[in-house]
Every structure is written in structure tokens, then in C-alpha cells.
N, C-alpha and C positions, 0 to 999 in steps of 0.2 A: 430517753427515748423510749418510745412505744413499740412493743414488740408485736409482731404479726399475730399471734397468739391472741394478745389483749385487743388488738384492732378488730380481730374476727368476733371476740365476744361481744364488743360493743356494737357491732355492725350487723344488720340482718344477713344470714347467709346468702337469702336469694338474690342479693346485689351483687355478689361475686361472680365473675364470669369464668368458668373453667374451659380450658382449651386442651387439647392433645394433638401432638403433631409427631406422626410416624414416619421414619425416612429408612430407604434403603434403596440401592442403586437401581434394583430390577424394577421396582415401582415408582419411585421418586417420593414425593412429599404426599402424605394423606393427613389432612388436616380436619379437626371436629370440635365444634364447640357446642357444649352441653347445655340443653334445655332451651334451644333457639329454635325458632320455625321459618328463619330465612338465613342465608349466609351473612357472616359478620367478619369485620376486618379489624385484626390486632397485629400491632408491630409492620403494618404495611402487607400483611399476608390475609388471604382470605380463607375463611374457615367454614366448612359446612355444617349445617345444623343436624345434630344428633341427640340421643339421650343415653348417658352413661353414668356410672358411680364410681368414684374412685376411693380405695381406702388409703389415707396417706400413712406414712411412716410414723411408727410411734416415738413420741419425744420423751423417751426413757434415758437418753445418755449414750445409748448404744449408737455405734458407727454403722451399722447395717442399713442402708437405705433401700426399702422395697416398696412396690406399690401394687396394688392389685385393683385392677381396672375391670370392670364388667360392662360391655355395650351391650345396650337393650335394644336399640335401634339401628338397622342398616347391616345386621349379621351377614346376610347374603353377600354385600358387596365386599365385606371384610375376608369373607371367604375365598371369593375371587380374587383378591389381591394377595391373598396368602399363598394362591396356588402358583403364583409367578415365582415364589421364593423356594427355587428346587435347584437341584444340580449344583455346579459350582458356585452359584449365589449364595448358599448355604455358609460358605467359609468367611463371610462376613455378617456382623450381627444386626439386627433391626433395631435403630435407636427410638427411643420415644422421648418428647419434651413434654411434662405437666405443666402447665402455667396457670396462675390465678391472676386474673383481671379486676380493676376496679370499674370499669365501664367499657363499653364497645368503641373501638376507635384508638384506644389508649395505644402508646408507641412503645411503652416499657411496663413490664408485668411487676406485681408484686412479688410473686414467689414463683421460681422456676425449679423444676427437678429434671435433670438430664439423667437418663436411665438406659437400661438396654433390656430387650424382651427377653425372657428365660423361657418362658413356657407359654403356648395357648391351647389349653383345653377348650375344644369347641363342643357345646351344646345343642340340643335340637333348636332353641330359641336364641340363648344367649351366647355370647362368646366371653370368656375370662381371659385377660392378659395378666401374666405374673411378671414383673419388671423389677430389676435390681440394678445396682450401683456397678457391680463386676461384671466385664465382659464374660459371656457365658462360653464362648468359645477357647477362652485360656484358663478355665477351671480345670479341666480333666488333664492337662498336660502342661507342667510348667515350662518345657523346652519346646520351643518352635522350631522345627526341622526344615531347614532350606537346602535348595539345592547346591548352593556354594558349600555348605560343611558335608553334605552326602550327594555327591553327583550321581549317584544310581537312582533318585528320585526324579531324573530328567526321563528317563524310559519309561516311567509309569503314567 
């Protein structure tokens, strides 16, 4: 069976459609399609046109999945969306789904990466999103404290 890597080597890269889908309960879904001039539908969802680049994970046998996404267009809109992610909303991570599609209108993607946003360094023009497979909210603390275990947390 042909692997995705072999298939991509034989097919021009310009034919593959890339999409990003950000989700958090404070702002809902934010969907983008790369190098498009009008909205496009993939898997029954509408994606807004944008321009971005994605550095995919290295295929060197490591288990660490990380993506670096650079958004060149629509950075002001992304800044406004990120401003909604504050206070108690920061207790749940922003999820990202990066997908490769064969053509507009497809129902099933060729490849899907589901990761979490780790960091968003914002520059003057571009926005870089660092995403990884591990939920960043569980890295610093291996024990999640609940008020059932520690009733004193109720008063905080």
C-alpha cells in the first residue's frame, strides 16, 4: 500500500488542501483553509480563506508530535479571538486539528493531526502557534487537585 509520504512525493504539493481547526469553549470553532480566496467546505464544515505555513512533525521515529503553524494573514482576527481566552477559560486547553485534503468538498481527510496549543508568540505581523500532542495544562502538575480530595479549595 502506498504511504502518505510516497503519495505526496508523486503528487504536486499545490494540489493538497491544508486546513486548521481551532476549538475552545470561549470562542467555538475557528476554521481556516490555506491558500484559498473564498470559503471552502471540507467534511461538511466551512473553512475561511487564509494564508499559513505548517511545519509538520519530523518522521524520524520519535513519538513527540509537534507542529509549528505560522499565520501570515488574519493576524488581527486571531488576536481578537485569543483575547477571549482569559480568566477561568484558561483552565481548559485550545485544541487544534490540522488536516490534509485531496480536493475541496471531500468528506474524509488524507491525514489528520489533533494537537493542543502550547504557546502563541505574537509578532508585529505574523502569529506563530506552537502545538503539541501533550495537553500543556497537565505537564507542570501530575496530580490534579479536586475539592473532593481537598475541601479547602471550595473557599478559594
